[in-house]
N, C-alpha and C positions, 0 to 999 in steps of 0.2 A: 457543543455541534446542535445548532440548530436543523431543524430538518431538513432544508434546502438547500445545505451546505454540502453534501455531497449528493451528487441524483448519478443512477446509473441505468442505462436503458441498455434494455440485451433484445436485436432483433435476429432469430434465425441465429445466434453465435458471433454475431458483430458486437459487440460491445462500444458504448459510447460511457463516459463517467466524464463527471464537471465538477470541479473542488471550487469551492467557496473560501474565503477567508483562511485563519492558519489549519491547516492540515496536521490531526496528529492522531494521537494511540488512538480515538474515539473513531478517527473517522477510516483506521485502519482494516478494523472487524470486519465489512462487508467487501472487501477487495481481497484478504486473507480470506474469506472463504470463495470466492472467486479463484481464486490461485489455487486452493484445495482440488479444483474438476477444470482443470486444463485440456481434455479432451472435449469441453462442452465449448470453446471459444476458436473461432477463426480470425477475429480480429480486435484487436483491442485499442481505445485510442481514450487517452485523458487528456481534457485540455483544462492546464493550470492560470491559463490567463487572467481569472478572477483567485487565483490562490494565492494571497502575501506569505505565505513560508510552509515547511513540513518539515516536523520534528523528525528524531531518525527512528521512530517507531514506522512511522508514514512511507520513511525512506524506504527502511526494511522490506515491508511489506510489498513496496513498487519492485525490489529487487527479486522477493522471494516469486514475487507471479513473471519476473523474466526470465529467472532460471527454470518458473517449473512450462514456461511455454519454448523453453530453448529448444526440446527434444523434436518438441512440433515445428521449428522453424519460423514459427510467431513473433513479433516483435513488438513490445509496447510501444506505442506509438504517443509521446509526451508533446501535446500541442501549444503553441506558444508559450510556453515556459520564461520567466522572466530571467535576466542574469543570474540573478541573487539566487531562484530555485535552479539553475544550471552550476553554478559554482559550488552551493549545498551536495549537488549529486557528487560533483567533482570532488568535496575536500572530502567521500567517503570512496571515493575508486569506483565508487559504481557506474558514473555516466556513459560510460562504452555498453552498457547493458539495453541503453535505449532507442529510439529516432528521434530527434527533437526537429519540430515541425511546426510551421507555421498557420497548418490546414484547422479550417473550422470543421465542427463536427456535422454528421452530413443529412441526421436519422431525424430531423426537425420532431421529433419527440424528446421533450426535455428529460422524460424517463422518472425513475420513483425514485421519492425521496426515501431515502435511507435512516430516518429518526429514529428506528423501533430502537425500544430498551434493549442494554446489550450486558450482560449479563458482567458481574466482577472474575469471572474465570474466566471467559471469553477473553478480559481487554487483559490478564496477566497471560495468559496462553499466548495471547497477540504478540505483548508485547516481548515476550521469551524467544518465540519463533524470530521474530524480524531483525532484533537484534544476532541470532545466531546465524540466521541469512546473510548478516554484513559481515560479520565474524568470518564465515566459510568465503565469502566471495573476495576479501581484502584482508590479507592479515593483518596489516596494523589495526585494522577495527576489532581484533581479535580484543586485544591489551585494555584500546579505549573504553570497551562495553561490559568485558568481565564483570562488574560492579553489578551494573544495569542486569546483567542474563543472571547472574546468580540473587539477586534478589525477587528477581520476578520469577523463576524457579521456583525463591520459597514461599510465595506469593499463593502460587497456582498448588502446590504442596499443604499449602495449610489450608488454601479455600476447598480443593475437597476434600480434606480429612474432617473439614467442617461441614459439609456437604450444600454448598453456596454457589448454586451453578445461575 
């Protein structure tokens, strides 16, 4: 991931995220961190106009974000998603969690690049959490991602016992 591939802007709880390139597990960690604090979110718009593809971890974290916000009645707005990206979410049965729009981001502030170093433990935890969320949201995903979840959980255990944060 290049430092400019994921830009996050937050103005008093109104989050705007711009995603460029191929959104993968590395892109997912900063969004997972936001999903863990739903009480801080008033709204969230994610511009996917420059996003070429999303891996299952990234889609799982989008799902995690949406599920975390469900209790607050806030919907994750995916802006300018290509038909390919919508089809990817549909293929996992999670498209219903999002509001799809053609809106442009409004804050004018391009946001802060999230190119900070991410630990192997954070990556492994994110992969495990994201795929568990996909499985919880759509039972058809449970079998599809069972091996990924198992491998990621084993990786988390190993990294924790090795003390590699």
